C-alpha positions in Angstrom: -13.9 19.9 20.1 -10.4 19.8 21.4 -7.6 19.1 19.0 -5.4 16.2 20.2 -2.0 17.2 21.4 1.1 15.0 21.8 1.5 12.8 24.8 0.2 14.3 28.1 3.7 13.6 29.4 5.5 15.7 26.8 8.1 17.8 28.7 7.6 20.9 26.6 3.8 21.0 27.5 4.2 20.3 31.2 4.6 22.9 34.0 6.8 22.2 37.1 3.6 21.8 39.2 2.2 19.2 36.7 5.4 17.2 36.8 5.3 17.4 40.6 1.7 16.2 40.6 2.6 13.2 38.4 5.6 12.3 40.6 3.3 12.3 43.7 0.8 10.1 41.9 3.5 7.7 40.9 4.8 7.4 44.4 1.4 6.1 45.6 2.0 3.0 43.4 -1.7 3.2 42.6 -2.8 2.7 39.0 -3.9 5.9 37.3 -4.3 7.7 34.0 -3.0 11.0 32.9 -4.8 13.2 30.3 -5.5 16.8 29.4 -8.9 18.3 29.3 -10.4 20.7 26.8 -8.5 23.6 28.2 -5.2 21.7 28.1 -5.0 21.3 31.9 -3.5 18.1 33.3 -6.0 15.6 34.8 -5.0 12.6 36.8 -7.7 9.9 37.5 -6.9 7.1 40.0 -8.3 3.7 38.9 -9.7 2.4 42.2 -12.5 0.3 40.7 -12.0 -3.0 38.9 -14.0 -1.7 35.9 -13.6 2.0 34.9 -15.9 3.2 32.1 -14.8 5.7 29.5 -17.1 8.0 27.5 -18.8 11.4 27.3 -21.5 10.7 29.9 -20.9 12.4 33.3 -21.3 9.1 35.0 -18.2 7.6 33.4 -15.2 6.9 35.6 -13.1 8.7 32.9 -15.4 11.4 31.5 -14.3 12.9 28.2 -17.4 15.2 27.8 -15.6 17.7 25.6 -14.6 15.3 22.9 -17.3 14.9 20.3 -15.5 12.0 18.6 -16.0 9.9 21.8 -19.2 7.9 22.2 -21.4 8.4 25.3 -20.3 5.0 26.6 -17.1 4.4 24.5 -15.0 1.7 26.2 -13.9 0.5 29.6 -10.8 -0.5 31.5 -11.0 -3.8 33.4 -8.6 -4.9 36.1 -7.7 -8.6 36.4 -5.3 -9.1 39.3 -2.5 -6.6 38.5 -3.3 -6.5 34.8 -5.4 -3.8 33.0 -7.4 -4.7 29.9 -8.9 -2.2 27.5 -12.3 -3.3 26.2 -14.0 -1.7 23.2 -17.0 -3.6 22.0 -17.8 -1.5 18.9 -17.5 2.2 19.6 -18.2 4.4 16.6 -14.7 5.8 16.2 -12.7 3.1 17.9 -10.0 3.0 20.6 -6.3 2.9 20.0 -3.3 1.6 22.0 0.1 2.8 20.9 -1.2 3.6 17.5 -3.1 0.3 16.9 -6.9 0.0 16.8 -8.3 -2.2 19.5 -10.9 -4.8 18.5 -12.5 -6.4 21.5 -9.9 -6.7 24.3 -6.3 -5.6 24.6 -3.9 -6.1 27.5 -2.1 -2.9 28.5 1.4 -2.2 29.7 2.5 0.5 32.0 2.9 3.8 30.1 0.6 2.6 27.2 -0.7 5.6 25.2 -4.5 5.3 24.6 -6.5 7.3 22.2 -10.3 7.8 22.4 -11.6 10.2 19.8 -9.1 13.2 19.9 -8.0 12.6 23.5 -4.7 11.0 24.4 -4.4 9.2 27.8 -1.4 7.6 29.4 -1.9 4.6 31.7 0.4 4.3 34.7 0.0 0.8 36.1 3.2 -0.2 37.9 2.1 -3.7 38.5 1.1 -4.5 34.9 4.5 -5.6 33.7 7.3 -4.0 31.7 6.9 -0.5 30.4 5.7 -0.1 26.9 8.8 1.6 25.5 7.4 1.5 22.0 4.8 4.1 22.9 7.4 6.5 24.3 9.6 5.9 21.2 6.7 6.8 18.9 6.1 10.1 20.8 9.8 10.9 20.5 9.8 10.2 16.8 6.6 12.2 16.3 8.0 15.4 17.8 11.0 15.4 15.4 9.4 15.0 11.9 10.1 17.8 9.4 7.4 20.1 8.0 7.5 18.2 4.7 7.1 14.8 6.5 4.2 16.3 8.5 2.4 17.4 5.3 2.9 13.9 3.9 1.4 12.3 7.1 -1.5 14.7 6.9 -2.2 13.6 3.3 -1.8 9.9 4.3 -4.3 10.3 7.1 -6.8 12.5 5.3 -9.2 9.8 4.2 -9.5 8.5 7.8 -11.1 11.9 8.7 -12.9 12.8 5.5 -15.9 10.6 4.9 -15.2 8.0 7.6 -12.9 5.8 5.4 -10.8 3.2 7.1 -7.9 3.0 4.6 -5.2 5.7 4.4 -4.5 7.6 1.2 -2.8 5.8 -1.7 0.6 6.9 -3.0 -1.1 8.5 -6.0 -3.6 10.4 -3.8 -0.7 11.8 -1.7 1.3 12.7 -4.8 -1.6 14.6 -6.3 -2.3 16.5 -3.1 1.3 17.5 -2.5 2.2 17.9 -6.2 4.9 15.3 -6.0 5.9 12.2 -8.1 4.7 8.8 -6.9 8.3 7.7 -6.6 9.1 10.7 -4.3 6.1 9.7 -2.1 7.3 6.1 -1.9 10.8 7.2 -1.0 9.7 9.5 1.8 7.2 6.9 3.1 10.1 4.4 3.3 12.0 6.7 5.5 9.1 7.2 7.8 8.4 3.4 8.0 12.0 3.0 9.2 11.8 5.8 11.7 8.6 4.3 13.2 10.0 0.8 13.3 7.5 -0.6 10.7 9.8 -2.0 8.1 9.1 -5.6 9.0 5.4 -5.3 8.3 3.5 -6.0 5.0 3.2 -2.9 2.8 -0.5 -2.3 3.4 -0.1 -2.8 7.1 2.8 -0.4 7.3 0.7 2.4 5.8 -2.2 1.7 8.2 0.1 1.5 11.3 1.9 4.7 10.3 -1.4 6.5 10.0 -2.6 5.1 13.3 0.6 6.2 15.0 0.5 9.7 13.6 -3.1 10.1 14.8 -2.5 8.4 18.1 0.3 10.6 19.2 -1.4 13.8 18.0 1.1 14.4 15.2 -1.9 14.7 12.8 -5.0 16.3 14.1 -8.6 16.9 12.8 -7.6 20.5 12.3 -4.9 19.6 9.9 
């Protein structure tokens, strides 16, 4: 299984030819998605049908056959006029948009970062409205965290990968894993909440959203 990377658009992972290919795709003004396959190679898929299926089956419009965390028929993109909707009706591991899990249907903005299993996909849909700047901000934040913050995020996300839990680690669990005091964990989490623009949320929601964001942008991977 591939380990998720950061955004497929991250400059430090893109070759000049890949950037040229993306620019040419953008000039067509046609909606498309950008992802990287199991070998890390850029893949651009144009969305020319009104419904585009996503999954591991070879018949899927967006086939993610290499990703074992993706269901055979995982989700689909649906076009209504110039708006794209992500529909997930109960896949095993869920679908995420800009770090938030999708339940049912979710409208997508241009540049939305989608995650299916361990695979990140960026939607380019010029007619879908304003760009989703929050997704880009999350990627920028994620590339700049310190090694200590990365270890804390790994500990926070560990229950989401170990045993299929849906709740991130508690402060005590993180403290025990990293040999820190609970007060130190709280202090460092508060800094991360601020950096990820989560300070206005309720405490439990902040933790869940921070974990989702770290997983969605590939800052924390199953290999961690």
